[in-house]
C-alpha positions in Angstrom: 23.5 -9.0 28.9 20.2 -11.0 29.4 17.1 -10.3 27.4 15.1 -8.7 30.4 17.8 -6.2 30.9 18.0 -5.2 27.3 14.3 -4.7 27.1 14.3 -2.6 30.2 17.1 -0.3 28.8 15.3 0.0 25.4 12.3 1.0 27.2 14.1 3.5 29.3 15.6 5.1 26.2 12.5 5.2 24.4 10.8 7.1 27.1 13.7 9.4 27.5 13.4 10.2 23.8 9.6 10.8 24.1 10.4 13.2 27.0 13.2 15.1 25.3 11.0 16.0 22.1 9.1 19.2 22.7 5.3 18.6 22.3 3.9 19.9 19.0 0.7 22.2 19.4 -2.1 20.8 17.3 -4.8 23.1 16.2 -8.2 22.8 17.8 -10.1 20.4 15.5 -12.3 21.5 13.8 -11.2 25.1 13.3 -13.2 25.7 10.2 -16.5 24.0 8.8 -16.0 20.3 7.7 -17.6 18.9 4.7 -19.2 15.4 4.5 -19.4 14.2 0.9 -22.2 11.8 0.3 -22.3 9.8 -3.0 -26.1 9.7 -3.2 -28.9 12.1 -4.1 -30.5 14.5 -1.6 -33.3 12.9 0.4 -31.7 9.2 0.2 -31.2 7.5 3.4 -27.5 8.2 3.3 -28.0 11.8 2.8 -30.4 12.0 5.8 -28.0 10.0 8.0 -25.1 12.1 7.1 -27.2 15.4 7.8 -28.5 14.0 11.3 -24.8 12.9 12.3 -23.4 16.2 11.0 -25.8 18.3 12.9 -25.0 16.2 16.1 -21.4 16.4 15.4 -21.6 20.3 15.1 -23.3 20.5 18.3 -20.7 18.5 20.1 -17.6 20.0 18.5 -19.2 23.4 18.1 -18.4 23.9 14.3 -20.5 23.5 11.2 -20.7 20.3 9.3 -21.9 20.8 5.7 -23.2 17.7 3.7 -22.4 17.9 -0.1 -24.1 15.2 -2.4 -22.1 14.0 -5.3 -24.3 11.1 -6.7 -23.1 9.0 -9.5 -21.1 5.7 -10.4 -22.3 4.0 -7.0 -20.6 6.7 -5.1 -17.4 6.3 -7.0 -17.5 10.1 -7.9 -17.7 11.0 -4.3 -15.0 8.8 -3.3 -12.7 10.0 -5.8 -13.4 13.6 -4.8 -12.7 12.7 -1.3 -9.4 11.1 -2.3 -8.4 14.0 -4.1 -9.1 16.4 -1.4 -6.4 17.8 1.0 -5.5 15.3 3.7 -6.4 17.5 6.7 -9.2 16.0 8.0 -11.9 18.5 6.9 -13.5 16.5 4.1 -15.3 13.2 5.2 -16.8 10.6 3.1 -20.0 9.2 4.1 -20.9 5.8 2.3 -23.2 2.8 2.8 -21.6 -0.5 3.2 -23.9 -3.3 1.7 -23.5 -7.0 2.1 -25.2 -9.2 -0.2 -25.4 -12.9 0.7 -26.5 -15.7 -1.4 -28.2 -18.7 0.2 -28.1 -21.8 -1.6 -31.3 -24.0 -1.0 -30.9 -27.7 -1.6 -34.0 -29.8 -2.4 -34.3 -33.1 -0.6 -36.5 -35.9 -1.9 -38.3 -37.8 0.7 -39.2 -40.8 -1.2 
């Protein structure tokens, strides 16, 4: 059997398997308030950003987004809190990604 024919049969079997499995009914998300965990103090730029985004997401999705501040250890405490939370999509982590660049300058002598 040539390669193209095997590929066509494999795709047909995969499609048949997809159609044979009953579709699972997922609950509407979000069905309850969502927590946004921020690793910085209230009033910081990260906190304000999370609150603005949370408010807009709440308007769009029709559910409350609650911002909780857990400052300390450069956001590691907040990250650990979120990592230990149930993996259900109702605890989000808001963080700031910073990039540090070091530019080397070379001095040239024009003698």
